[in-house]
PDB file of N, CA, C and O in Angstrom:
ATOM      1  N   MET A   1      54.534  67.326  35.368  1.00  0.00           N
ATOM      2  CA  MET A   1      54.261  67.272  36.796  1.00  0.00           C
ATOM      3  C   MET A   1      54.223  68.695  37.321  1.00  0.00           C
ATOM      4  O   MET A   1      55.056  69.529  36.969  1.00  0.00           O
ATOM      5  N   ILE A   2      53.234  68.954  38.174  1.00  0.00           N
ATOM      6  CA  ILE A   2      53.118  70.254  38.823  1.00  0.00           C
ATOM      7  C   ILE A   2      52.855  70.019  40.309  1.00  0.00           C
ATOM      8  O   ILE A   2      52.300  68.992  40.698  1.00  0.00           O
ATOM      9  N   TYR A   3      53.255  70.973  41.121  1.00  0.00           N
ATOM     10  CA  TYR A   3      53.147  70.808  42.570  1.00  0.00           C
ATOM     11  C   TYR A   3      52.241  71.872  43.176  1.00  0.00           C
ATOM     12  O   TYR A   3      52.033  72.940  42.601  1.00  0.00           O
ATOM     13  N   ALA A   4      51.714  71.555  44.342  1.00  0.00           N
ATOM     14  CA  ALA A   4      50.928  72.509  45.119  1.00  0.00           C
ATOM     15  C   ALA A   4      51.392  72.422  46.569  1.00  0.00           C
ATOM     16  O   ALA A   4      51.728  71.349  47.070  1.00  0.00           O
ATOM     17  N   TYR A   5      51.402  73.565  47.219  1.00  0.00           N
ATOM     18  CA  TYR A   5      51.805  73.678  48.617  1.00  0.00           C
ATOM     19  C   TYR A   5      50.534  73.912  49.427  1.00  0.00           C
ATOM     20  O   TYR A   5      49.802  74.870  49.180  1.00  0.00           O
ATOM     21  N   ALA A   6      50.279  73.045  50.382  1.00  0.00           N
ATOM     22  CA  ALA A   6      49.099  73.182  51.245  1.00  0.00           C
ATOM     23  C   ALA A   6      49.558  73.454  52.669  1.00  0.00           C
ATOM     24  O   ALA A   6      50.440  72.770  53.187  1.00  0.00           O
ATOM     25  N   SER A   7      48.954  74.458  53.298  1.00  0.00           N
ATOM     26  CA  SER A   7      49.274  74.754  54.692  1.00  0.00           C
ATOM     27  C   SER A   7      47.973  74.847  55.478  1.00  0.00           C
ATOM     28  O   SER A   7      46.997  75.448  55.029  1.00  0.00           O
ATOM     29  N   LEU A   8      47.981  74.247  56.645  1.00  0.00           N
ATOM     30  CA  LEU A   8      46.791  74.221  57.491  1.00  0.00           C
ATOM     31  C   LEU A   8      47.146  74.666  58.906  1.00  0.00           C
ATOM     32  O   LEU A   8      48.146  74.234  59.480  1.00  0.00           O
ATOM     33  N   THR A   9      46.314  75.527  59.444  1.00  0.00           N
ATOM     34  CA  THR A   9      46.386  75.895  60.841  1.00  0.00           C
ATOM     35  C   THR A   9      45.186  75.227  61.493  1.00  0.00           C
ATOM     36  O   THR A   9      44.045  75.630  61.267  1.00  0.00           O
ATOM     37  N   VAL A  10      45.440  74.225  62.287  1.00  0.00           N
ATOM     38  CA  VAL A  10      44.381  73.337  62.784  1.00  0.00           C
ATOM     39  C   VAL A  10      43.742  73.892  64.050  1.00  0.00           C
ATOM     40  O   VAL A  10      44.414  74.169  65.044  1.00  0.00           O
ATOM     41  N   THR A  11      42.409  74.047  63.980  1.00  0.00           N
ATOM     42  CA  THR A  11      41.626  74.426  65.157  1.00  0.00           C
ATOM     43  C   THR A  11      40.636  73.328  65.540  1.00  0.00           C
ATOM     44  O   THR A  11      40.085  73.335  66.641  1.00  0.00           O
ATOM     45  N   ASN A  12      40.413  72.380  64.617  1.00  0.00           N
ATOM     46  CA  ASN A  12      39.499  71.275  64.884  1.00  0.00           C
ATOM     47  C   ASN A  12      40.163  69.966  64.440  1.00  0.00           C
ATOM     48  O   ASN A  12      39.984  69.539  63.300  1.00  0.00           O
ATOM     49  N   PRO A  13      40.923  69.333  65.328  1.00  0.00           N
ATOM     50  CA  PRO A  13      41.642  68.107  64.970  1.00  0.00           C
ATOM     51  C   PRO A  13      40.725  66.964  64.525  1.00  0.00           C
ATOM     52  O   PRO A  13      41.131  66.138  63.707  1.00  0.00           O
ATOM     53  N   ASP A  14      39.510  66.903  65.043  1.00  0.00           N
ATOM     54  CA  ASP A  14      38.585  65.841  64.630  1.00  0.00           C
ATOM     55  C   ASP A  14      38.204  65.979  63.161  1.00  0.00           C
ATOM     56  O   ASP A  14      38.126  64.982  62.443  1.00  0.00           O
ATOM     57  N   LYS A  15      37.969  67.198  62.716  1.00  0.00           N
ATOM     58  CA  LYS A  15      37.651  67.430  61.297  1.00  0.00           C
ATOM     59  C   LYS A  15      38.860  67.090  60.424  1.00  0.00           C
ATOM     60  O   LYS A  15      38.711  66.521  59.342  1.00  0.00           O
ATOM     61  N   LEU A  16      40.057  67.441  60.900  1.00  0.00           N
ATOM     62  CA  LEU A  16      41.260  67.112  60.136  1.00  0.00           C
ATOM     63  C   LEU A  16      41.425  65.606  60.020  1.00  0.00           C
ATOM     64  O   LEU A  16      41.797  65.099  58.962  1.00  0.00           O
ATOM     65  N   SER A  17      41.153  64.898  61.088  1.00  0.00           N
ATOM     66  CA  SER A  17      41.243  63.442  61.071  1.00  0.00           C
ATOM     67  C   SER A  17      40.252  62.848  60.068  1.00  0.00           C
ATOM     68  O   SER A  17      40.592  61.923  59.330  1.00  0.00           O
ATOM     69  N   ALA A  18      39.039  63.375  60.042  1.00  0.00           N
ATOM     70  CA  ALA A  18      38.029  62.901  59.082  1.00  0.00           C
ATOM     71  C   ALA A  18      38.460  63.221  57.654  1.00  0.00           C
ATOM     72  O   ALA A  18      38.239  62.424  56.742  1.00  0.00           O
ATOM     73  N   TYR A  19      39.076  64.389  57.459  1.00  0.00           N
ATOM     74  CA  TYR A  19      39.573  64.764  56.140  1.00  0.00           C
ATOM     75  C   TYR A  19      40.671  63.815  55.672  1.00  0.00           C
ATOM     76  O   TYR A  19      40.677  63.384  54.519  1.00  0.00           O
ATOM     77  N   ARG A  20      41.583  63.498  56.557  1.00  0.00           N
ATOM     78  CA  ARG A  20      42.707  62.618  56.187  1.00  0.00           C
ATOM     79  C   ARG A  20      42.219  61.251  55.720  1.00  0.00           C
ATOM     80  O   ARG A  20      42.858  60.623  54.874  1.00  0.00           O
ATOM     81  N   GLU A  21      41.110  60.789  56.254  1.00  0.00           N
ATOM     82  CA  GLU A  21      40.563  59.494  55.838  1.00  0.00           C
ATOM     83  C   GLU A  21      40.106  59.505  54.380  1.00  0.00           C
ATOM     84  O   GLU A  21      40.071  58.457  53.734  1.00  0.00           O
ATOM     85  N   LYS A  22      39.758  60.678  53.860  1.00  0.00           N
ATOM     86  CA  LYS A  22      39.218  60.785  52.505  1.00  0.00           C
ATOM     87  C   LYS A  22      40.162  61.463  51.510  1.00  0.00           C
ATOM     88  O   LYS A  22      39.966  61.360  50.299  1.00  0.00           O
ATOM     89  N   ALA A  23      41.163  62.142  52.010  1.00  0.00           N
ATOM     90  CA  ALA A  23      41.995  62.998  51.164  1.00  0.00           C
ATOM     91  C   ALA A  23      42.769  62.243  50.087  1.00  0.00           C
ATOM     92  O   ALA A  23      42.821  62.687  48.940  1.00  0.00           O
ATOM     93  N   GLY A  24      43.365  61.115  50.438  1.00  0.00           N
ATOM     94  CA  GLY A  24      44.164  60.369  49.463  1.00  0.00           C
ATOM     95  C   GLY A  24      43.351  59.911  48.271  1.00  0.00           C
ATOM     96  O   GLY A  24      43.783  60.042  47.126  1.00  0.00           O
ATOM     97  N   GLU A  25      42.185  59.378  48.538  1.00  0.00           N
ATOM     98  CA  GLU A  25      41.311  58.908  47.451  1.00  0.00           C
ATOM     99  C   GLU A  25      40.847  60.085  46.596  1.00  0.00           C
ATOM    100  O   GLU A  25      40.762  59.970  45.373  1.00  0.00           O
ATOM    101  N   ALA A  26      40.549  61.209  47.233  1.00  0.00           N
ATOM    102  CA  ALA A  26      40.109  62.399  46.500  1.00  0.00           C
ATOM    103  C   ALA A  26      41.223  62.908  45.590  1.00  0.00           C
ATOM    104  O   ALA A  26      40.965  63.265  44.440  1.00  0.00           O
ATOM    105  N   LEU A  27      42.445  62.946  46.085  1.00  0.00           N
ATOM    106  CA  LEU A  27      43.583  63.360  45.260  1.00  0.00           C
ATOM    107  C   LEU A  27      43.794  62.402  44.089  1.00  0.00           C
ATOM    108  O   LEU A  27      43.980  62.828  42.949  1.00  0.00           O
ATOM    109  N   ALA A  28      43.764  61.120  44.384  1.00  0.00           N
ATOM    110  CA  ALA A  28      44.028  60.103  43.358  1.00  0.00           C
ATOM    111  C   ALA A  28      43.021  60.173  42.218  1.00  0.00           C
ATOM    112  O   ALA A  28      43.348  59.848  41.076  1.00  0.00           O
ATOM    113  N   LYS A  29      41.806  60.594  42.522  1.00  0.00           N
ATOM    114  CA  LYS A  29      40.762  60.697  41.487  1.00  0.00           C
ATOM    115  C   LYS A  29      41.218  61.596  40.340  1.00  0.00           C
ATOM    116  O   LYS A  29      40.796  61.411  39.198  1.00  0.00           O
ATOM    117  N   HIS A  30      42.078  62.568  40.643  1.00  0.00           N
ATOM    118  CA  HIS A  30      42.555  63.505  39.623  1.00  0.00           C
ATOM    119  C   HIS A  30      44.057  63.375  39.379  1.00  0.00           C
ATOM    120  O   HIS A  30      44.697  64.303  38.884  1.00  0.00           O
ATOM    121  N   GLY A  31      44.614  62.213  39.732  1.00  0.00           N
ATOM    122  CA  GLY A  31      46.018  61.946  39.473  1.00  0.00           C
ATOM    123  C   GLY A  31      46.965  62.574  40.477  1.00  0.00           C
ATOM    124  O   GLY A  31      48.177  62.586  40.264  1.00  0.00           O
ATOM    125  N   GLY A  32      46.425  63.097  41.572  1.00  0.00           N
ATOM    126  CA  GLY A  32      47.266  63.759  42.564  1.00  0.00           C
ATOM    127  C   GLY A  32      47.732  62.815  43.650  1.00  0.00           C
ATOM    128  O   GLY A  32      47.175  61.734  43.843  1.00  0.00           O
ATOM    129  N   LYS A  33      48.768  63.246  44.359  1.00  0.00           N
ATOM    130  CA  LYS A  33      49.233  62.488  45.516  1.00  0.00           C
ATOM    131  C   LYS A  33      50.007  63.401  46.445  1.00  0.00           C
ATOM    132  O   LYS A  33      50.468  64.472  46.051  1.00  0.00           O
ATOM    133  N   VAL A  34      50.142  62.962  47.678  1.00  0.00           N
ATOM    134  CA  VAL A  34      50.932  63.689  48.667  1.00  0.00           C
ATOM    135  C   VAL A  34      52.375  63.235  48.520  1.00  0.00           C
ATOM    136  O   VAL A  34      52.687  62.062  48.724  1.00  0.00           O
ATOM    137  N   GLU A  35      53.244  64.157  48.170  1.00  0.00           N
ATOM    138  CA  GLU A  35      54.674  63.847  48.034  1.00  0.00           C
ATOM    139  C   GLU A  35      55.363  63.862  49.399  1.00  0.00           C
ATOM    140  O   GLU A  35      56.234  63.038  49.677  1.00  0.00           O
ATOM    141  N   ALA A  36      54.961  64.806  50.237  1.00  0.00           N
ATOM    142  CA  ALA A  36      55.527  64.936  51.580  1.00  0.00           C
ATOM    143  C   ALA A  36      54.539  65.707  52.433  1.00  0.00           C
ATOM    144  O   ALA A  36      53.833  66.585  51.938  1.00  0.00           O
ATOM    145  N   ALA A  37      54.492  65.380  53.706  1.00  0.00           N
ATOM    146  CA  ALA A  37      53.629  66.105  54.646  1.00  0.00           C
ATOM    147  C   ALA A  37      54.256  66.022  56.028  1.00  0.00           C
ATOM    148  O   ALA A  37      54.936  65.053  56.364  1.00  0.00           O
ATOM    149  N   THR A  38      54.014  67.059  56.823  1.00  0.00           N
ATOM    150  CA  THR A  38      54.559  67.064  58.172  1.00  0.00           C
ATOM    151  C   THR A  38      53.702  67.913  59.098  1.00  0.00           C
ATOM    152  O   THR A  38      53.061  68.878  58.681  1.00  0.00           O
ATOM    153  N   GLY A  39      53.713  67.536  60.325  1.00  0.00           N
ATOM    154  CA  GLY A  39      53.096  68.318  61.371  1.00  0.00           C
ATOM    155  C   GLY A  39      54.146  69.020  62.204  1.00  0.00           C
ATOM    156  O   GLY A  39      53.855  69.521  63.290  1.00  0.00           O
ATOM    157  N   SER A  40      55.366  69.056  61.696  1.00  0.00           N
ATOM    158  CA  SER A  40      56.450  69.692  62.453  1.00  0.00           C
ATOM    159  C   SER A  40      57.337  70.542  61.546  1.00  0.00           C
ATOM    160  O   SER A  40      58.563  70.435  61.588  1.00  0.00           O
ATOM    161  N   ALA A  41      56.708  71.387  60.726  1.00  0.00           N
ATOM    162  CA  ALA A  41      57.476  72.286  59.864  1.00  0.00           C
ATOM    163  C   ALA A  41      58.146  73.352  60.720  1.00  0.00           C
ATOM    164  O   ALA A  41      57.695  73.657  61.824  1.00  0.00           O
ATOM    165  N   ARG A  42      59.221  73.907  60.198  1.00  0.00           N
ATOM    166  CA  ARG A  42      59.897  74.987  60.913  1.00  0.00           C
ATOM    167  C   ARG A  42      60.495  75.964  59.918  1.00  0.00           C
ATOM    168  O   ARG A  42      60.937  75.587  58.833  1.00  0.00           O
ATOM    169  N   ALA A  43      60.497  77.207  60.306  1.00  0.00           N
ATOM    170  CA  ALA A  43      61.060  78.257  59.465  1.00  0.00           C
ATOM    171  C   ALA A  43      62.583  78.162  59.503  1.00  0.00           C
ATOM    172  O   ALA A  43      63.169  77.923  60.559  1.00  0.00           O
ATOM    173  N   ILE A  44      63.214  78.348  58.353  1.00  0.00           N
ATOM    174  CA  ILE A  44      64.677  78.356  58.322  1.00  0.00           C
ATOM    175  C   ILE A  44      65.228  79.693  57.834  1.00  0.00           C
ATOM    176  O   ILE A  44      66.440  79.911  57.857  1.00  0.00           O
ATOM    177  N   ASP A  45      64.340  80.592  57.389  1.00  0.00           N
ATOM    178  CA  ASP A  45      64.783  81.920  56.984  1.00  0.00           C
ATOM    179  C   ASP A  45      63.605  82.873  57.107  1.00  0.00           C
ATOM    180  O   ASP A  45      62.481  82.528  56.742  1.00  0.00           O
ATOM    181  N   GLY A  46      63.851  84.034  57.606  1.00  0.00           N
ATOM    182  CA  GLY A  46      62.785  84.999  57.798  1.00  0.00           C
ATOM    183  C   GLY A  46      61.965  84.650  59.033  1.00  0.00           C
ATOM    184  O   GLY A  46      62.405  83.892  59.897  1.00  0.00           O
ATOM    185  N   ALA A  47      60.770  85.214  59.096  1.00  0.00           N
ATOM    186  CA  ALA A  47      59.902  84.998  60.256  1.00  0.00           C
ATOM    187  C   ALA A  47      58.468  84.713  59.816  1.00  0.00           C
ATOM    188  O   ALA A  47      57.542  85.407  60.235  1.00  0.00           O
ATOM    189  N   PRO A  48      58.279  83.692  58.970  1.00  0.00           N
ATOM    190  CA  PRO A  48      56.918  83.393  58.512  1.00  0.00           C
ATOM    191  C   PRO A  48      56.084  82.751  59.623  1.00  0.00           C
ATOM    192  O   PRO A  48      56.618  82.171  60.568  1.00  0.00           O
ATOM    193  N   ALA A  49      54.780  82.867  59.484  1.00  0.00           N
ATOM    194  CA  ALA A  49      53.885  82.122  60.362  1.00  0.00           C
ATOM    195  C   ALA A  49      53.970  80.665  59.913  1.00  0.00           C
ATOM    196  O   ALA A  49      53.691  80.355  58.755  1.00  0.00           O
ATOM    197  N   VAL A  50      54.346  79.787  60.808  1.00  0.00           N
ATOM    198  CA  VAL A  50      54.509  78.373  60.459  1.00  0.00           C
ATOM    199  C   VAL A  50      53.199  77.648  60.760  1.00  0.00           C
ATOM    200  O   VAL A  50      52.738  77.654  61.901  1.00  0.00           O
ATOM    201  N   PRO A  51      52.595  77.022  59.745  1.00  0.00           N
ATOM    202  CA  PRO A  51      51.334  76.313  59.953  1.00  0.00           C
ATOM    203  C   PRO A  51      51.535  75.026  60.752  1.00  0.00           C
ATOM    204  O   PRO A  51      52.657  74.551  60.926  1.00  0.00           O
ATOM    205  N   ASP A  52      50.428  74.481  61.228  1.00  0.00           N
ATOM    206  CA  ASP A  52      50.464  73.229  61.987  1.00  0.00           C
ATOM    207  C   ASP A  52      50.771  72.031  61.099  1.00  0.00           C
ATOM    208  O   ASP A  52      51.451  71.095  61.519  1.00  0.00           O
ATOM    209  N   VAL A  53      50.266  72.066  59.872  1.00  0.00           N
ATOM    210  CA  VAL A  53      50.462  70.967  58.914  1.00  0.00           C
ATOM    211  C   VAL A  53      50.831  71.568  57.565  1.00  0.00           C
ATOM    212  O   VAL A  53      50.217  72.535  57.115  1.00  0.00           O
ATOM    213  N   VAL A  54      51.828  70.992  56.931  1.00  0.00           N
ATOM    214  CA  VAL A  54      52.255  71.413  55.598  1.00  0.00           C
ATOM    215  C   VAL A  54      52.337  70.170  54.726  1.00  0.00           C
ATOM    216  O   VAL A  54      52.810  69.121  55.163  1.00  0.00           O
ATOM    217  N   ALA A  55      51.867  70.299  53.479  1.00  0.00           N
ATOM    218  CA  ALA A  55      51.957  69.177  52.549  1.00  0.00           C
ATOM    219  C   ALA A  55      52.374  69.673  51.179  1.00  0.00           C
ATOM    220  O   ALA A  55      51.990  70.762  50.751  1.00  0.00           O
ATOM    221  N   LEU A  56      53.161  68.865  50.502  1.00  0.00           N
ATOM    222  CA  LEU A  56      53.515  69.105  49.110  1.00  0.00           C
ATOM    223  C   LEU A  56      52.744  68.081  48.284  1.00  0.00           C
ATOM    224  O   LEU A  56      52.940  66.873  48.418  1.00  0.00           O
ATOM    225  N   LEU A  57      51.872  68.587  47.434  1.00  0.00           N
ATOM    226  CA  LEU A  57      51.036  67.731  46.587  1.00  0.00           C
ATOM    227  C   LEU A  57      51.574  67.760  45.168  1.00  0.00           C
ATOM    228  O   LEU A  57      52.162  68.754  44.742  1.00  0.00           O
ATOM    229  N   SER A  58      51.376  66.678  44.439  1.00  0.00           N
ATOM    230  CA  SER A  58      51.749  66.669  43.025  1.00  0.00           C
ATOM    231  C   SER A  58      50.551  66.257  42.185  1.00  0.00           C
ATOM    232  O   SER A  58      49.699  65.484  42.623  1.00  0.00           O
ATOM    233  N   PHE A  59      50.505  66.785  40.978  1.00  0.00           N
ATOM    234  CA  PHE A  59      49.472  66.468  39.992  1.00  0.00           C
ATOM    235  C   PHE A  59      50.152  66.323  38.638  1.00  0.00           C
ATOM    236  O   PHE A  59      51.231  66.878  38.431  1.00  0.00           O
ATOM    237  N   PRO A  60      49.544  65.590  37.716  1.00  0.00           N
ATOM    238  CA  PRO A  60      50.145  65.451  36.383  1.00  0.00           C
ATOM    239  C   PRO A  60      50.321  66.794  35.673  1.00  0.00           C
ATOM    240  O   PRO A  60      51.289  66.994  34.940  1.00  0.00           O
ATOM    241  N   ASP A  61      49.367  67.720  35.899  1.00  0.00           N
ATOM    242  CA  ASP A  61      49.413  69.030  35.249  1.00  0.00           C
ATOM    243  C   ASP A  61      48.471  69.973  35.997  1.00  0.00           C
ATOM    244  O   ASP A  61      47.737  69.557  36.894  1.00  0.00           O
ATOM    245  N   ALA A  62      48.506  71.244  35.614  1.00  0.00           N
ATOM    246  CA  ALA A  62      47.680  72.247  36.294  1.00  0.00           C
ATOM    247  C   ALA A  62      46.187  71.949  36.117  1.00  0.00           C
ATOM    248  O   ALA A  62      45.400  72.169  37.038  1.00  0.00           O
ATOM    249  N   ALA A  63      45.797  71.454  34.949  1.00  0.00           N
ATOM    250  CA  ALA A  63      44.384  71.145  34.718  1.00  0.00           C
ATOM    251  C   ALA A  63      43.881  70.087  35.699  1.00  0.00           C
ATOM    252  O   ALA A  63      42.745  70.166  36.165  1.00  0.00           O
ATOM    253  N   SER A  64      44.711  69.107  36.014  1.00  0.00           N
ATOM    254  CA  SER A  64      44.322  68.071  36.980  1.00  0.00           C
ATOM    255  C   SER A  64      44.151  68.658  38.373  1.00  0.00           C
ATOM    256  O   SER A  64      43.221  68.294  39.093  1.00  0.00           O
ATOM    257  N   ALA A  65      45.039  69.561  38.752  1.00  0.00           N
ATOM    258  CA  ALA A  65      44.933  70.216  40.063  1.00  0.00           C
ATOM    259  C   ALA A  65      43.653  71.032  40.143  1.00  0.00           C
ATOM    260  O   ALA A  65      42.954  71.002  41.157  1.00  0.00           O
ATOM    261  N   MET A  66      43.347  71.752  39.088  1.00  0.00           N
ATOM    262  CA  MET A  66      42.140  72.561  39.070  1.00  0.00           C
ATOM    263  C   MET A  66      40.888  71.690  39.054  1.00  0.00           C
ATOM    264  O   MET A  66      39.875  72.049  39.654  1.00  0.00           O
ATOM    265  N   SER A  67      40.953  70.560  38.377  1.00  0.00           N
ATOM    266  CA  SER A  67      39.817  69.624  38.383  1.00  0.00           C
ATOM    267  C   SER A  67      39.582  69.078  39.781  1.00  0.00           C
ATOM    268  O   SER A  67      38.436  68.918  40.202  1.00  0.00           O
ATOM    269  N   TRP A  68      40.660  68.792  40.504  1.00  0.00           N
ATOM    270  CA  TRP A  68      40.548  68.293  41.876  1.00  0.00           C
ATOM    271  C   TRP A  68      39.886  69.320  42.779  1.00  0.00           C
ATOM    272  O   TRP A  68      38.941  68.989  43.496  1.00  0.00           O
ATOM    273  N   ILE A  69      40.359  70.548  42.759  1.00  0.00           N
ATOM    274  CA  ILE A  69      39.837  71.550  43.683  1.00  0.00           C
ATOM    275  C   ILE A  69      38.422  71.971  43.318  1.00  0.00           C
ATOM    276  O   ILE A  69      37.665  72.399  44.190  1.00  0.00           O
ATOM    277  N   ASN A  70      38.049  71.858  42.044  1.00  0.00           N
ATOM    278  CA  ASN A  70      36.729  72.297  41.586  1.00  0.00           C
ATOM    279  C   ASN A  70      35.737  71.162  41.375  1.00  0.00           C
ATOM    280  O   ASN A  70      34.619  71.408  40.923  1.00  0.00           O
ATOM    281  N   ASP A  71      36.112  69.931  41.690  1.00  0.00           N
ATOM    282  CA  ASP A  71      35.235  68.771  41.488  1.00  0.00           C
ATOM    283  C   ASP A  71      34.045  68.839  42.447  1.00  0.00           C
ATOM    284  O   ASP A  71      34.235  68.748  43.660  1.00  0.00           O
ATOM    285  N   PRO A  72      32.820  68.998  41.928  1.00  0.00           N
ATOM    286  CA  PRO A  72      31.653  69.080  42.809  1.00  0.00           C
ATOM    287  C   PRO A  72      31.459  67.820  43.657  1.00  0.00           C
ATOM    288  O   PRO A  72      30.908  67.890  44.756  1.00  0.00           O
ATOM    289  N   ALA A  73      31.903  66.688  43.160  1.00  0.00           N
ATOM    290  CA  ALA A  73      31.774  65.438  43.920  1.00  0.00           C
ATOM    291  C   ALA A  73      32.699  65.411  45.130  1.00  0.00           C
ATOM    292  O   ALA A  73      32.515  64.591  46.030  1.00  0.00           O
ATOM    293  N   LEU A  74      33.687  66.295  45.162  1.00  0.00           N
ATOM    294  CA  LEU A  74      34.633  66.352  46.278  1.00  0.00           C
ATOM    295  C   LEU A  74      34.374  67.542  47.203  1.00  0.00           C
ATOM    296  O   LEU A  74      35.176  67.817  48.095  1.00  0.00           O
ATOM    297  N   ALA A  75      33.271  68.241  47.000  1.00  0.00           N
ATOM    298  CA  ALA A  75      32.972  69.424  47.806  1.00  0.00           C
ATOM    299  C   ALA A  75      32.939  69.098  49.297  1.00  0.00           C
ATOM    300  O   ALA A  75      33.398  69.899  50.112  1.00  0.00           O
ATOM    301  N   ASP A  76      32.405  67.941  49.662  1.00  0.00           N
ATOM    302  CA  ASP A  76      32.340  67.578  51.085  1.00  0.00           C
ATOM    303  C   ASP A  76      33.739  67.314  51.660  1.00  0.00           C
ATOM    304  O   ASP A  76      33.994  67.594  52.831  1.00  0.00           O
ATOM    305  N   VAL A  77      34.631  66.779  50.838  1.00  0.00           N
ATOM    306  CA  VAL A  77      36.002  66.519  51.286  1.00  0.00           C
ATOM    307  C   VAL A  77      36.738  67.846  51.511  1.00  0.00           C
ATOM    308  O   VAL A  77      37.409  68.025  52.527  1.00  0.00           O
ATOM    309  N   HIS A  78      36.605  68.760  50.565  1.00  0.00           N
ATOM    310  CA  HIS A  78      37.248  70.070  50.715  1.00  0.00           C
ATOM    311  C   HIS A  78      36.638  70.824  51.901  1.00  0.00           C
ATOM    312  O   HIS A  78      37.347  71.542  52.606  1.00  0.00           O
ATOM    313  N   ALA A  79      35.334  70.668  52.123  1.00  0.00           N
ATOM    314  CA  ALA A  79      34.679  71.320  53.261  1.00  0.00           C
ATOM    315  C   ALA A  79      35.235  70.795  54.586  1.00  0.00           C
ATOM    316  O   ALA A  79      35.393  71.559  55.538  1.00  0.00           O
ATOM    317  N   LEU A  80      35.529  69.506  54.649  1.00  0.00           N
ATOM    318  CA  LEU A  80      36.140  68.948  55.867  1.00  0.00           C
ATOM    319  C   LEU A  80      37.487  69.603  56.148  1.00  0.00           C
ATOM    320  O   LEU A  80      37.772  69.993  57.280  1.00  0.00           O
ATOM    321  N   ARG A  81      38.316  69.723  55.103  1.00  0.00           N
ATOM    322  CA  ARG A  81      39.624  70.354  55.273  1.00  0.00           C
ATOM    323  C   ARG A  81      39.460  71.796  55.740  1.00  0.00           C
ATOM    324  O   ARG A  81      40.127  72.235  56.676  1.00  0.00           O
ATOM    325  N   ARG A  82      38.581  72.516  55.089  1.00  0.00           N
ATOM    326  CA  ARG A  82      38.384  73.927  55.442  1.00  0.00           C
ATOM    327  C   ARG A  82      37.823  74.095  56.850  1.00  0.00           C
ATOM    328  O   ARG A  82      38.131  75.076  57.527  1.00  0.00           O
ATOM    329  N   SER A  83      37.009  73.154  57.290  1.00  0.00           N
ATOM    330  CA  SER A  83      36.414  73.260  58.626  1.00  0.00           C
ATOM    331  C   SER A  83      37.377  72.825  59.727  1.00  0.00           C
ATOM    332  O   SER A  83      37.066  72.963  60.910  1.00  0.00           O
ATOM    333  N   SER A  84      38.542  72.301  59.350  1.00  0.00           N
ATOM    334  CA  SER A  84      39.520  71.893  60.357  1.00  0.00           C
ATOM    335  C   SER A  84      40.328  73.083  60.872  1.00  0.00           C
ATOM    336  O   SER A  84      41.044  72.971  61.867  1.00  0.00           O
ATOM    337  N   GLY A  85      40.209  74.217  60.191  1.00  0.00           N
ATOM    338  CA  GLY A  85      40.946  75.422  60.580  1.00  0.00           C
ATOM    339  C   GLY A  85      41.288  76.220  59.339  1.00  0.00           C
ATOM    340  O   GLY A  85      40.601  76.105  58.324  1.00  0.00           O
ATOM    341  N   GLY A  86      42.330  77.023  59.397  1.00  0.00           N
ATOM    342  CA  GLY A  86      42.766  77.765  58.233  1.00  0.00           C
ATOM    343  C   GLY A  86      43.390  76.835  57.211  1.00  0.00           C
ATOM    344  O   GLY A  86      44.162  75.944  57.566  1.00  0.00           O
ATOM    345  N   SER A  87      43.061  77.038  55.946  1.00  0.00           N
ATOM    346  CA  SER A  87      43.544  76.140  54.893  1.00  0.00           C
ATOM    347  C   SER A  87      43.891  76.956  53.652  1.00  0.00           C
ATOM    348  O   SER A  87      43.029  77.620  53.076  1.00  0.00           O
ATOM    349  N   ASP A  88      45.148  76.904  53.248  1.00  0.00           N
ATOM    350  CA  ASP A  88      45.594  77.582  52.032  1.00  0.00           C
ATOM    351  C   ASP A  88      46.316  76.584  51.133  1.00  0.00           C
ATOM    352  O   ASP A  88      47.117  75.777  51.605  1.00  0.00           O
ATOM    353  N   ILE A  89      46.029  76.644  49.840  1.00  0.00           N
ATOM    354  CA  ILE A  89      46.715  75.785  48.877  1.00  0.00           C
ATOM    355  C   ILE A  89      47.180  76.678  47.728  1.00  0.00           C
ATOM    356  O   ILE A  89      46.403  77.453  47.171  1.00  0.00           O
ATOM    357  N   VAL A  90      48.455  76.554  47.388  1.00  0.00           N
ATOM    358  CA  VAL A  90      49.056  77.361  46.340  1.00  0.00           C
ATOM    359  C   VAL A  90      49.600  76.453  45.260  1.00  0.00           C
ATOM    360  O   VAL A  90      50.402  75.563  45.545  1.00  0.00           O
ATOM    361  N   LEU A  91      49.177  76.663  44.016  1.00  0.00           N
ATOM    362  CA  LEU A  91      49.698  75.895  42.895  1.00  0.00           C
ATOM    363  C   LEU A  91      51.025  76.512  42.473  1.00  0.00           C
ATOM    364  O   LEU A  91      51.104  77.718  42.243  1.00  0.00           O
ATOM    365  N   LEU A  92      52.049  75.705  42.373  1.00  0.00           N
ATOM    366  CA  LEU A  92      53.388  76.190  42.040  1.00  0.00           C
ATOM    367  C   LEU A  92      53.633  76.078  40.543  1.00  0.00           C
ATOM    368  O   LEU A  92      54.353  75.190  40.085  1.00  0.00           O
ATOM    369  N   GLY A  93      53.041  76.965  39.804  1.00  0.00           N
ATOM    370  CA  GLY A  93      53.230  76.973  38.370  1.00  0.00           C
ATOM    371  C   GLY A  93      51.981  77.296  37.623  1.00  0.00           C
ATOM    372  O   GLY A  93      51.990  77.339  36.393  1.00  0.00           O
TER     373      GLY A  93
END
């Protein structure tokens, strides 16, 4: 099991809403799932920029995570997420 941290700064809530409708199925295609997500994250140490939405994703392995992000059939889904505002995803491992 490997995890990824996704952070979004939302500037277009409608695009984010459209993304959420497709995101679960897109993740599942590569064995991924959302372990936890929140729209109310808060800093507990230091002074980081706190995003509007944070999610912890899991995948069976790094290859599955890379297949998900690079899947040409999911390009429109990833484009929706990116068009909702700032979007960063970090693979933890």
